[in-house]
C-alpha positions in Angstrom: -2.7 -2.6 4.5 -5.8 -2.4 2.4 -8.1 -5.4 2.7 -9.4 -5.0 -0.8 -5.9 -5.7 -2.3 -6.2 -9.3 -0.8 -9.9 -9.9 -1.3 -11.4 -12.7 -3.4 -14.3 -10.3 -4.2 -12.3 -7.6 -6.1 -11.3 -6.8 -9.7 -8.4 -4.4 -10.4 -9.4 -1.7 -12.9 -7.0 0.6 -14.7 -8.5 3.7 -16.3 -7.5 5.1 -19.6 -5.4 7.7 -17.8 -3.6 5.1 -15.8 -5.6 5.5 -12.5 -5.9 2.3 -10.5 -9.1 1.3 -8.8 -10.5 -1.8 -7.0 -13.9 -2.8 -8.1 -15.9 -4.6 -5.3 -17.7 -7.5 -6.8 -20.0 -7.9 -3.7 -21.8 -4.7 -4.9 -23.5 -6.7 -7.7 -25.6 -8.5 -5.2 -25.5 -6.3 -2.1 -25.9 -2.5 -2.4 -24.4 -2.0 1.1 -21.0 -2.2 -0.5 -19.5 0.6 -2.4 -18.7 -0.1 -6.0 -15.2 1.4 -5.5 -14.2 1.1 -1.9 -12.5 3.9 -0.1 -8.8 3.3 0.6 -7.6 2.1 2.9 -10.3 -0.4 3.8 -9.3 -1.8 7.2 -12.4 -3.9 7.9 -15.1 -5.5 5.8 -17.9 -7.8 7.0 -17.6 -10.0 3.9 -13.9 -10.0 3.3 -12.6 -13.3 2.0 -8.8 -13.8 1.6 -7.8 -14.3 -2.0 -7.3 -17.9 -3.0 -10.1 -19.2 -0.7 -13.3 -20.5 -2.2 -14.4 -19.0 -5.5 -16.3 -15.8 -5.4 -18.9 -16.8 -8.0 -18.0 -14.2 -10.6 -20.8 -15.2 -13.0 -22.2 -11.8 -13.8 
């Protein structure tokens, strides 16, 4: 199971050719995170289950 698929800090991206990617919104404030995480991501220091506390997507 990929943590990114259930994370509050992600945005699903579909390319023009139909490729599917998961954009990590944590990257906007912390360059330690990859813009597009490797899959599968099995652990993440800032993982937050989707549906808990808003991620503050003001950017």
